[in-house]
ZAMAR-406702 format. One record per residue (C-alpha): residue number from 1; chain; x, y, z. Coordinates in Angstrom, 2 decimals. Layout:
+-----+--------+---------+---------+---------+
! num ! chaine !      c1 !      c2 !      c3 !
+-----+--------+---------+---------+---------+
! NUM !      A !       X !       Y !       Z !
...
+-----+--------+---------+---------+---------+
//
This chain:
+-----+--------+---------+---------+---------+
! num ! chaine !      c1 !      c2 !      c3 !
+-----+--------+---------+---------+---------+
!   1 !      A !  -39.78 !   18.58 !  102.65 !
!   2 !      A !  -36.35 !   19.47 !  104.04 !
!   3 !      A !  -33.64 !   17.21 !  102.68 !
!   4 !      A !  -29.88 !   17.03 !  102.88 !
!   5 !      A !  -27.53 !   16.77 !   99.92 !
!   6 !      A !  -27.14 !   13.02 !  100.21 !
!   7 !      A !  -30.87 !   12.50 !   99.46 !
!   8 !      A !  -30.68 !   14.07 !   96.02 !
!   9 !      A !  -29.65 !   10.88 !   94.23 !
!  10 !      A !  -33.06 !    9.28 !   94.71 !
!  11 !      A !  -34.84 !   12.36 !   93.41 !
!  12 !      A !  -32.51 !   12.66 !   90.42 !
!  13 !      A !  -33.27 !    9.07 !   89.46 !
!  14 !      A !  -37.01 !    9.71 !   89.21 !
!  15 !      A !  -36.84 !   13.21 !   87.68 !
!  16 !      A !  -37.60 !   13.84 !   83.97 !
!  17 !      A !  -34.32 !   15.73 !   83.91 !
!  18 !      A !  -32.48 !   13.04 !   85.82 !
!  19 !      A !  -29.31 !   13.16 !   83.74 !
!  20 !      A !  -28.96 !   16.92 !   84.23 !
!  21 !      A !  -29.64 !   16.72 !   87.95 !
!  22 !      A !  -27.22 !   13.81 !   88.31 !
!  23 !      A !  -24.48 !   15.80 !   86.59 !
!  24 !      A !  -25.16 !   18.79 !   88.82 !
!  25 !      A !  -25.09 !   16.54 !   91.87 !
!  26 !      A !  -21.77 !   15.01 !   90.84 !
!  27 !      A !  -20.23 !   18.45 !   90.29 !
!  28 !      A !  -21.38 !   19.61 !   93.70 !
!  29 !      A !  -20.05 !   16.49 !   95.38 !
!  30 !      A !  -16.72 !   16.90 !   93.64 !
!  31 !      A !  -16.52 !   20.53 !   94.73 !
!  32 !      A !  -17.41 !   19.54 !   98.28 !
!  33 !      A !  -14.69 !   16.87 !   98.27 !
!  34 !      A !  -12.10 !   19.34 !   97.03 !
!  35 !      A !  -13.07 !   21.87 !   99.67 !
!  36 !      A !  -13.23 !   19.20 !  102.40 !
!  37 !      A !  -16.08 !   21.23 !  103.91 !
!  38 !      A !  -19.84 !   20.68 !  104.43 !
!  39 !      A !  -22.14 !   21.48 !  101.53 !
!  40 !      A !  -23.14 !   25.16 !  101.82 !
!  41 !      A !  -26.83 !   24.56 !  101.29 !
!  42 !      A !  -29.82 !   22.37 !  102.01 !
!  43 !      A !  -32.68 !   21.59 !   99.64 !
!  44 !      A !  -36.40 !   22.06 !  100.04 !
!  45 !      A !  -38.85 !   20.58 !   97.56 !
!  46 !      A !  -41.63 !   23.08 !   96.89 !
!  47 !      A !  -44.98 !   22.64 !   95.13 !
!  48 !      A !  -44.63 !   25.91 !   93.17 !
!  49 !      A !  -40.89 !   26.38 !   92.64 !
!  50 !      A !  -39.63 !   22.81 !   92.55 !
!  51 !      A !  -36.38 !   22.22 !   94.44 !
!  52 !      A !  -35.14 !   25.35 !   96.22 !
!  53 !      A !  -31.52 !   25.67 !   97.30 !
!  54 !      A !  -31.26 !   27.10 !  100.79 !
!  55 !      A !  -27.85 !   28.41 !  101.91 !
!  56 !      A !  -26.78 !   27.32 !  105.36 !
!  57 !      A !  -27.43 !   30.69 !  107.03 !
!  58 !      A !  -31.05 !   30.57 !  105.79 !
!  59 !      A !  -31.19 !   26.92 !  106.79 !
!  60 !      A !  -30.35 !   27.92 !  110.35 !
!  61 !      A !  -33.42 !   30.17 !  110.40 !
!  62 !      A !  -35.62 !   27.53 !  108.78 !
!  63 !      A !  -34.60 !   24.98 !  111.39 !
!  64 !      A !  -35.35 !   27.33 !  114.30 !
!  65 !      A !  -38.27 !   26.18 !  116.47 !
!  66 !      A !  -40.27 !   29.35 !  115.76 !
!  67 !      A !  -40.06 !   28.75 !  112.02 !
!  68 !      A !  -40.73 !   25.03 !  112.34 !
!  69 !      A !  -43.92 !   25.93 !  114.22 !
!  70 !      A !  -45.30 !   27.27 !  110.91 !
!  71 !      A !  -45.57 !   23.68 !  109.68 !
!  72 !      A !  -48.46 !   23.33 !  112.15 !
!  73 !      A !  -50.29 !   26.47 !  110.94 !
!  74 !      A !  -52.61 !   26.05 !  107.96 !
!  75 !      A !  -52.21 !   28.74 !  105.32 !
!  76 !      A !  -55.92 !   28.78 !  104.47 !
!  77 !      A !  -57.26 !   28.59 !  107.99 !
!  78 !      A !  -60.49 !   26.62 !  108.43 !
!  79 !      A !  -61.28 !   26.39 !  104.73 !
!  80 !      A !  -60.61 !   22.63 !  104.88 !
!  81 !      A !  -63.74 !   22.30 !  107.04 !
!  82 !      A !  -65.91 !   24.26 !  104.62 !
!  83 !      A !  -65.96 !   22.14 !  101.51 !
!  84 !      A !  -62.29 !   22.44 !  100.51 !
!  85 !      A !  -60.61 !   19.45 !  102.19 !
!  86 !      A !  -57.52 !   19.93 !  100.04 !
!  87 !      A !  -56.78 !   23.31 !  101.68 !
!  88 !      A !  -54.32 !   21.96 !  104.23 !
!  89 !      A !  -50.90 !   23.23 !  103.19 !
!  90 !      A !  -48.95 !   25.20 !  105.75 !
!  91 !      A !  -47.79 !   28.75 !  106.37 !
!  92 !      A !  -44.26 !   27.25 !  106.33 !
!  93 !      A !  -44.65 !   26.39 !  102.64 !
!  94 !      A !  -45.79 !   29.92 !  101.77 !
!  95 !      A !  -42.89 !   31.53 !  103.63 !
!  96 !      A !  -40.33 !   29.35 !  101.84 !
!  97 !      A !  -42.01 !   30.20 !   98.53 !
!  98 !      A !  -42.02 !   33.92 !   99.29 !
!  99 !      A !  -38.30 !   33.71 !  100.05 !
! 100 !      A !  -37.69 !   32.16 !   96.64 !
! 101 !      A !  -39.98 !   34.69 !   94.94 !
! 102 !      A !  -37.96 !   37.52 !   96.50 !
! 103 !      A !  -34.78 !   36.04 !   95.05 !
! 104 !      A !  -36.37 !   35.83 !   91.61 !
! 105 !      A !  -37.67 !   39.39 !   91.83 !
! 106 !      A !  -34.30 !   40.76 !   92.95 !
! 107 !      A !  -32.61 !   39.00 !   90.04 !
! 108 !      A !  -35.16 !   40.43 !   87.59 !
! 109 !      A !  -34.67 !   43.96 !   88.93 !
! 110 !      A !  -30.91 !   43.68 !   88.52 !
! 111 !      A !  -31.33 !   42.29 !   84.99 !
! 112 !      A !  -33.83 !   44.94 !   83.84 !
! 113 !      A !  -32.31 !   48.05 !   85.42 !
! 114 !      A !  -29.47 !   50.44 !   84.69 !
! 115 !      A !  -29.14 !   51.34 !   88.34 !
! 116 !      A !  -25.56 !   52.38 !   89.03 !
! 117 !      A !  -25.79 !   51.75 !   92.74 !
! 118 !      A !  -25.41 !   48.04 !   93.42 !
! 119 !      A !  -27.48 !   46.53 !   96.21 !
! 120 !      A !  -25.09 !   45.80 !   99.10 !
! 121 !      A !  -24.92 !   42.16 !  100.11 !
! 122 !      A !  -26.27 !   42.86 !  103.61 !
! 123 !      A !  -29.32 !   44.54 !  102.06 !
! 124 !      A !  -29.99 !   41.61 !   99.76 !
! 125 !      A !  -29.72 !   39.23 !  102.72 !
! 126 !      A !  -32.16 !   41.45 !  104.63 !
! 127 !      A !  -34.73 !   41.46 !  101.80 !
! 128 !      A !  -34.57 !   37.68 !  101.41 !
! 129 !      A !  -34.87 !   37.08 !  105.15 !
! 130 !      A !  -37.76 !   39.55 !  105.45 !
! 131 !      A !  -39.57 !   37.57 !  102.74 !
! 132 !      A !  -38.84 !   34.34 !  104.60 !
! 133 !      A !  -40.04 !   35.71 !  107.96 !
! 134 !      A !  -42.85 !   38.00 !  106.82 !
! 135 !      A !  -45.51 !   35.64 !  108.27 !
! 136 !      A !  -43.52 !   34.22 !  111.20 !
! 137 !      A !  -45.94 !   35.83 !  113.69 !
! 138 !      A !  -49.17 !   34.17 !  112.52 !
! 139 !      A !  -51.49 !   32.64 !  115.09 !
! 140 !      A !  -53.40 !   29.35 !  114.76 !
! 141 !      A !  -55.20 !   28.92 !  111.45 !
! 142 !      A !  -53.43 !   32.04 !  110.09 !
! 143 !      A !  -55.74 !   34.99 !  109.43 !
! 144 !      A !  -58.60 !   33.21 !  111.19 !
! 145 !      A !  -56.86 !   33.93 !  114.49 !
! 146 !      A !  -57.09 !   37.67 !  113.86 !
! 147 !      A !  -60.83 !   37.25 !  113.46 !
! 148 !      A !  -60.97 !   35.25 !  116.70 !
! 149 !      A !  -59.07 !   38.02 !  118.52 !
! 150 !      A !  -61.33 !   40.72 !  117.15 !
! 151 !      A !  -58.46 !   42.23 !  115.16 !
! 152 !      A !  -56.55 !   43.04 !  118.35 !
! 153 !      A !  -53.89 !   40.57 !  117.21 !
! 154 !      A !  -51.49 !   41.78 !  114.48 !
! 155 !      A !  -49.41 !   38.97 !  113.02 !
! 156 !      A !  -46.84 !   41.39 !  111.58 !
! 157 !      A !  -46.21 !   43.16 !  114.88 !
! 158 !      A !  -46.08 !   39.78 !  116.59 !
! 159 !      A !  -43.64 !   38.68 !  113.91 !
! 160 !      A !  -41.19 !   41.42 !  114.92 !
! 161 !      A !  -40.93 !   39.77 !  118.34 !
! 162 !      A !  -40.19 !   36.47 !  116.59 !
! 163 !      A !  -37.47 !   38.08 !  114.46 !
! 164 !      A !  -35.63 !   39.31 !  117.56 !
! 165 !      A !  -35.94 !   35.93 !  119.27 !
! 166 !      A !  -34.68 !   34.06 !  116.20 !
! 167 !      A !  -31.69 !   36.34 !  115.69 !
! 168 !      A !  -30.77 !   36.08 !  119.36 !
! 169 !      A !  -30.15 !   32.36 !  118.76 !
! 170 !      A !  -28.26 !   32.58 !  115.46 !
! 171 !      A !  -24.63 !   31.46 !  115.11 !
! 172 !      A !  -24.03 !   32.00 !  111.37 !
! 173 !      A !  -21.50 !   34.73 !  110.65 !
! 174 !      A !  -23.84 !   36.33 !  108.09 !
! 175 !      A !  -26.75 !   36.41 !  110.53 !
! 176 !      A !  -24.67 !   37.64 !  113.45 !
! 177 !      A !  -23.38 !   40.50 !  111.31 !
! 178 !      A !  -26.96 !   41.53 !  110.47 !
! 179 !      A !  -27.70 !   41.51 !  114.20 !
! 180 !      A !  -24.54 !   43.06 !  115.59 !
! 181 !      A !  -22.92 !   45.37 !  113.04 !
! 182 !      A !  -23.80 !   49.08 !  112.87 !
! 183 !      A !  -26.29 !   48.85 !  115.73 !
! 184 !      A !  -28.04 !   45.90 !  114.15 !
! 185 !      A !  -29.01 !   47.74 !  110.97 !
! 186 !      A !  -29.68 !   44.43 !  109.17 !
! 187 !      A !  -32.28 !   43.20 !  111.65 !
! 188 !      A !  -33.73 !   46.71 !  111.80 !
! 189 !      A !  -34.15 !   46.65 !  108.01 !
! 190 !      A !  -35.71 !   43.17 !  108.08 !
! 191 !      A !  -38.36 !   44.31 !  110.54 !
! 192 !      A !  -39.08 !   47.52 !  108.62 !
! 193 !      A !  -39.49 !   45.51 !  105.39 !
! 194 !      A !  -41.92 !   43.07 !  107.05 !
! 195 !      A !  -44.29 !   45.85 !  108.11 !
! 196 !      A !  -43.61 !   48.00 !  105.03 !
! 197 !      A !  -42.60 !   51.09 !  106.99 !
! 198 !      A !  -39.32 !   52.70 !  105.99 !
! 199 !      A !  -39.82 !   55.34 !  108.69 !
! 200 !      A !  -38.85 !   52.70 !  111.26 !
! 201 !      A !  -35.25 !   52.92 !  110.05 !
! 202 !      A !  -32.82 !   55.13 !  111.97 !
! 203 !      A !  -30.62 !   55.49 !  108.89 !
! 204 !      A !  -31.34 !   56.55 !  105.28 !
! 205 !      A !  -31.61 !   54.12 !  102.36 !
! 206 !      A !  -29.90 !   56.39 !   99.85 !
! 207 !      A !  -30.93 !   55.27 !   96.37 !
! 208 !      A !  -32.18 !   51.92 !   97.66 !
! 209 !      A !  -35.73 !   52.77 !   98.71 !
! 210 !      A !  -37.10 !   50.46 !   96.01 !
! 211 !      A !  -36.49 !   47.42 !   98.23 !
! 212 !      A !  -39.55 !   48.49 !  100.25 !
! 213 !      A !  -41.69 !   47.56 !   97.23 !
! 214 !      A !  -40.60 !   43.90 !   97.30 !
! 215 !      A !  -41.88 !   42.16 !  100.45 !
! 216 !      A !  -44.67 !   44.43 !  101.75 !
! 217 !      A !  -45.49 !   47.02 !   99.12 !
! 218 !      A !  -47.60 !   49.60 !  100.94 !
! 219 !      A !  -47.59 !   51.89 !   97.88 !
! 220 !      A !  -49.53 !   49.74 !   95.44 !
! 221 !      A !  -49.82 !   46.22 !   96.82 !
! 222 !      A !  -47.63 !   44.48 !   94.22 !
! 223 !      A !  -45.22 !   42.34 !   96.22 !
! 224 !      A !  -43.78 !   38.85 !   96.39 !
! 225 !      A !  -46.14 !   37.90 !   99.23 !
! 226 !      A !  -49.12 !   38.20 !   96.87 !
! 227 !      A !  -47.16 !   36.72 !   94.00 !
! 228 !      A !  -46.53 !   33.55 !   95.97 !
! 229 !      A !  -49.82 !   33.02 !   97.78 !
! 230 !      A !  -51.98 !   33.57 !   94.69 !
! 231 !      A !  -50.03 !   30.98 !   92.72 !
! 232 !      A !  -49.79 !   28.62 !   95.68 !
! 233 !      A !  -53.45 !   28.85 !   96.72 !
! 234 !      A !  -54.65 !   28.31 !   93.16 !
! 235 !      A !  -52.31 !   25.36 !   92.68 !
! 236 !      A !  -53.82 !   23.84 !   95.82 !
! 237 !      A !  -57.46 !   24.68 !   95.07 !
! 238 !      A !  -57.33 !   24.51 !   91.25 !
! 239 !      A !  -60.07 !   27.13 !   90.81 !
! 240 !      A !  -58.61 !   29.47 !   88.16 !
! 241 !      A !  -57.26 !   28.69 !   84.71 !
! 242 !      A !  -53.66 !   29.14 !   83.58 !
! 243 !      A !  -54.81 !   32.18 !   81.59 !
! 244 !      A !  -56.35 !   33.73 !   84.71 !
! 245 !      A !  -52.99 !   33.39 !   86.46 !
! 246 !      A !  -50.77 !   34.85 !   83.73 !
! 247 !      A !  -49.38 !   37.86 !   85.53 !
! 248 !      A !  -45.79 !   36.79 !   86.28 !
! 249 !      A !  -44.40 !   39.36 !   83.85 !
! 250 !      A !  -45.45 !   42.15 !   86.20 !
! 251 !      A !  -42.55 !   41.07 !   88.39 !
! 252 !      A !  -40.25 !   39.53 !   85.80 !
! 253 !      A !  -40.21 !   42.72 !   83.68 !
! 254 !      A !  -40.15 !   45.29 !   86.48 !
! 255 !      A !  -37.17 !   47.57 !   87.01 !
! 256 !      A !  -35.67 !   50.00 !   89.51 !
! 257 !      A !  -36.61 !   53.65 !   88.98 !
! 258 !      A !  -33.75 !   55.97 !   87.92 !
! 259 !      A !  -33.58 !   57.51 !   91.39 !
! 260 !      A !  -33.61 !   54.07 !   93.05 !
! 261 !      A !  -36.60 !   54.94 !   95.21 !
! 262 !      A !  -39.24 !   52.59 !   93.83 !
! 263 !      A !  -40.04 !   49.77 !   91.44 !
! 264 !      A !  -41.45 !   50.56 !   88.00 !
! 265 !      A !  -43.66 !   48.27 !   85.93 !
! 266 !      A !  -44.08 !   48.21 !   82.15 !
! 267 !      A !  -46.94 !   50.00 !   80.44 !
! 268 !      A !  -47.29 !   46.72 !   78.52 !
! 269 !      A !  -48.16 !   44.93 !   81.76 !
! 270 !      A !  -50.66 !   47.40 !   83.20 !
! 271 !      A !  -53.62 !   45.18 !   82.26 !
! 272 !      A !  -51.86 !   42.27 !   83.99 !
! 273 !      A !  -51.92 !   44.22 !   87.25 !
! 274 !      A !  -55.70 !   44.25 !   87.02 !
! 275 !      A !  -55.61 !   40.56 !   86.12 !
! 276 !      A !  -53.70 !   39.88 !   89.34 !
! 277 !      A !  -56.28 !   41.71 !   91.44 !
! 278 !      A !  -59.08 !   40.01 !   89.52 !
! 279 !      A !  -57.52 !   36.62 !   90.30 !
! 280 !      A !  -57.24 !   37.61 !   93.95 !
! 281 !      A !  -60.90 !   38.70 !   93.99 !
! 282 !      A !  -62.05 !   35.47 !   92.35 !
! 283 !      A !  -60.15 !   33.40 !   94.91 !
! 284 !      A !  -61.86 !   35.41 !   97.62 !
! 285 !      A !  -65.28 !   34.75 !   96.11 !
! 286 !      A !  -64.71 !   31.05 !   95.40 !
! 287 !      A !  -62.64 !   30.12 !   98.46 !
! 288 !      A !  -61.52 !   32.65 !  101.08 !
! 289 !      A !  -65.00 !   34.13 !  101.54 !
! 290 !      A !  -67.20 !   31.15 !  100.86 !
! 291 !      A !  -70.28 !   31.61 !  103.07 !
! 292 !      A !  -69.65 !   28.26 !  104.78 !
! 293 !      A !  -66.02 !   29.21 !  105.44 !
! 294 !      A !  -67.03 !   32.51 !  107.03 !
! 295 !      A !  -69.68 !   30.75 !  109.12 !
! 296 !      A !  -67.19 !   28.12 !  110.32 !
! 297 !      A !  -64.82 !   30.92 !  111.30 !
! 298 !      A !  -67.61 !   32.66 !  113.25 !
! 299 !      A !  -68.46 !   29.49 !  115.13 !
! 300 !      A !  -64.81 !   28.72 !  115.87 !
! 301 !      A !  -64.35 !   32.25 !  117.21 !
! 302 !      A !  -67.36 !   31.84 !  119.50 !
! 303 !      A !  -66.02 !   28.56 !  120.89 !
! 304 !      A !  -62.51 !   29.87 !  121.57 !
! 305 !      A !  -63.74 !   33.07 !  123.22 !
! 306 !      A !  -66.03 !   31.06 !  125.46 !
! 307 !      A !  -63.69 !   28.18 !  126.34 !
! 308 !      A !  -60.20 !   29.64 !  126.20 !
! 309 !      A !  -60.34 !   33.46 !  126.36 !
! 310 !      A !  -56.84 !   33.50 !  127.88 !
! 311 !      A !  -55.44 !   32.39 !  124.52 !
! 312 !      A !  -56.43 !   35.69 !  122.91 !
! 313 !      A !  -53.71 !   37.57 !  124.79 !
! 314 !      A !  -50.86 !   35.20 !  123.91 !
! 315 !      A !  -48.02 !   36.70 !  121.88 !
! 316 !      A !  -44.62 !   35.46 !  120.73 !
! 317 !      A !  -42.95 !   36.81 !  123.88 !
! 318 !      A !  -44.83 !   34.19 !  125.92 !
! 319 !      A !  -43.30 !   30.81 !  126.75 !
! 320 !      A !  -46.61 !   29.26 !  125.64 !
! 321 !      A !  -46.43 !   30.66 !  122.09 !
! 322 !      A !  -44.76 !   27.58 !  120.58 !
! 323 !      A !  -47.68 !   25.45 !  121.78 !
! 324 !      A !  -50.26 !   27.72 !  120.19 !
! 325 !      A !  -50.91 !   26.01 !  116.87 !
! 326 !      A !  -53.88 !   24.57 !  114.99 !
! 327 !      A !  -54.18 !   21.05 !  116.37 !
! 328 !      A !  -53.33 !   22.12 !  119.89 !
! 329 !      A !  -56.11 !   24.74 !  119.93 !
! 330 !      A !  -58.59 !   22.14 !  118.70 !
! 331 !      A !  -57.49 !   19.84 !  121.53 !
! 332 !      A !  -58.02 !   22.59 !  124.12 !
! 333 !      A !  -61.59 !   23.34 !  122.98 !
! 334 !      A !  -62.66 !   19.81 !  122.04 !
! 335 !      A !  -64.96 !   19.47 !  125.05 !
! 336 !      A !  -67.20 !   22.34 !  123.95 !
! 337 !      A !  -70.56 !   20.99 !  122.68 !
! 338 !      A !  -70.42 !   23.20 !  119.59 !
! 339 !      A !  -67.26 !   21.45 !  118.37 !
! 340 !      A !  -69.40 !   18.66 !  116.92 !
! 341 !      A !  -70.59 !   21.10 !  114.26 !
! 342 !      A !  -67.05 !   21.87 !  113.11 !
! 343 !      A !  -66.43 !   18.16 !  112.63 !
! 344 !      A !  -69.84 !   17.32 !  111.09 !
! 345 !      A !  -70.71 !   19.53 !  108.10 !
! 346 !      A !  -73.96 !   17.59 !  107.48 !
! 347 !      A !  -75.37 !   19.21 !  110.65 !
! 348 !      A !  -75.37 !   22.61 !  108.91 !
! 349 !      A !  -78.60 !   23.57 !  107.16 !
! 350 !      A !  -78.74 !   26.74 !  105.08 !
! 351 !      A !  -81.84 !   28.77 !  105.95 !
! 352 !      A !  -83.18 !   32.26 !  105.15 !
! 353 !      A !  -81.17 !   35.04 !  106.84 !
! 354 !      A !  -82.26 !   35.64 !  110.41 !
! 355 !      A !  -79.59 !   38.23 !  111.31 !
! 356 !      A !  -78.44 !   36.15 !  114.27 !
! 357 !      A !  -81.78 !   36.25 !  116.05 !
! 358 !      A !  -81.80 !   32.51 !  116.75 !
! 359 !      A !  -79.40 !   30.89 !  119.21 !
! 360 !      A !  -78.80 !   27.82 !  117.05 !
! 361 !      A !  -77.97 !   29.82 !  113.91 !
! 362 !      A !  -74.67 !   31.05 !  112.53 !
! 363 !      A !  -75.11 !   34.02 !  110.24 !
! 364 !      A !  -72.83 !   35.80 !  107.76 !
! 365 !      A !  -73.42 !   39.28 !  106.44 !
! 366 !      A !  -70.48 !   41.04 !  104.77 !
! 367 !      A !  -69.63 !   42.90 !  101.58 !
! 368 !      A !  -66.61 !   42.18 !   99.42 !
! 369 !      A !  -65.27 !   45.09 !   97.39 !
! 370 !      A !  -64.81 !   44.61 !   93.67 !
! 371 !      A !  -61.32 !   44.02 !   92.20 !
! 372 !      A !  -61.38 !   47.50 !   90.68 !
! 373 !      A !  -61.44 !   48.92 !   94.21 !
! 374 !      A !  -58.90 !   46.49 !   95.65 !
! 375 !      A !  -56.53 !   47.59 !   92.90 !
! 376 !      A !  -55.13 !   50.99 !   93.80 !
! 377 !      A !  -55.75 !   54.04 !   91.55 !
! 378 !      A !  -53.63 !   54.38 !   88.40 !
! 379 !      A !  -51.34 !   56.98 !   89.93 !
! 380 !      A !  -50.17 !   54.45 !   92.54 !
! 381 !      A !  -48.19 !   52.57 !   89.90 !
! 382 !      A !  -44.89 !   53.83 !   88.48 !
! 383 !      A !  -44.83 !   52.75 !   84.84 !
! 384 !      A !  -42.09 !   52.81 !   82.22 !
! 385 !      A !  -41.70 !   52.16 !   78.51 !
! 386 !      A !  -44.04 !   53.00 !   75.63 !
! 387 !      A !  -47.18 !   54.58 !   77.11 !
! 388 !      A !  -49.15 !   53.72 !   73.96 !
! 389 !      A !  -48.93 !   50.05 !   75.01 !
! 390 !      A !  -50.94 !   50.67 !   78.15 !
! 391 !      A !  -54.22 !   48.83 !   77.62 !
! 392 !      A !  -57.39 !   50.24 !   79.06 !
! 393 !      A !  -59.17 !   48.24 !   81.71 !
! 394 !      A !  -62.77 !   48.28 !   82.84 !
! 395 !      A !  -62.68 !   48.15 !   86.60 !
! 396 !      A !  -65.33 !   46.09 !   88.37 !
! 397 !      A !  -66.18 !   48.22 !   91.39 !
! 398 !      A !  -69.57 !   46.86 !   92.46 !
! 399 !      A !  -69.36 !   45.23 !   95.89 !
! 400 !      A !  -70.72 !   41.73 !   96.38 !
! 401 !      A !  -72.95 !   41.02 !   99.36 !
! 402 !      A !  -72.44 !   37.70 !  101.14 !
! 403 !      A !  -75.47 !   37.04 !  103.32 !
! 404 !      A !  -76.15 !   33.51 !  104.52 !
! 405 !      A !  -77.49 !   31.81 !  107.61 !
! 406 !      A !  -76.94 !   28.26 !  108.79 !
! 407 !      A !  -79.08 !   26.40 !  111.30 !
! 408 !      A !  -77.15 !   23.98 !  113.47 !
! 409 !      A !  -79.13 !   20.75 !  113.61 !
+-----+--------+---------+---------+---------+
//
């Protein structure tokens, strides 16, 4: 929930730490009065991080219509129709959380490192904004839309269009400098960080290459995107224990390599890296790739392709993009006779696999790789500290077959 400074008093009154929050509020109000200027931040209450302070230049992005659209895009797609009715939080929430996670990670890197080259302010702004906007290009029902489009739709590439459109509208001095100074090197860096490709830059990142391991880590997959969505999805679904989710120290104890080119993780935390990928795999098996969820996605894809094939070509450069969101797509395909099965789960009957031979069946047949395969090979991770503290892990590499068929009654 987005809230202004003057709404904090009510929250402070009901908080367990009300006295502390009230004191902080009073200090901020006093400072604001002395400065005779607007408060330089807004507040967002987040399920994972609590209250997040958002500076006004970030607030300008958050309030942009393209970012507000994310409130109407479900993070977990159609999972709410497949036995997980609680899976309704938005892509907006995840993006705000990833922004905050990037701040926390940057602070940890500074605290843990002896890097002599300080991160320039414009680079820090770029990393934080890349984290905020990394999913700005998602279609309806998030990753489900990529399945609907047959993987011809890339939310990251679409997001780059959104970044340019957002920055074209910005008035904040900080944001205009990222757009206009040095041939727009700030916006160029934001877009390169979102897709995880440093080769997109037209200038070198001398001693600062490690920032490409923060938002979209194409080297080993450890990034703040995963850090946020794993915690957020599990908090929503409540499937894994606190012990299963104890991998925060991977990020909290990481440091910048001596040459500044990558992020290093402790030997002590190597086993936690596997724990992270194990948690991700278990969420796939118990939620993301539930047979019913995959079948619902297949049916939804069939309906959209049949009823509204023109939607598959829509991108963020279209005037119709803002109206392409979850509820609106459902409204556009509501007249299709198969829609009754999305709304009525009791009309789905699990039957022996028929490999799609029957018209009234929806079949699923995929394999999910084991967490030991999802986790990159050992050499992908730069480790530091006492190597004797590196615990051995037994990688689960056996793929799991998911084969189910549902008859539509």
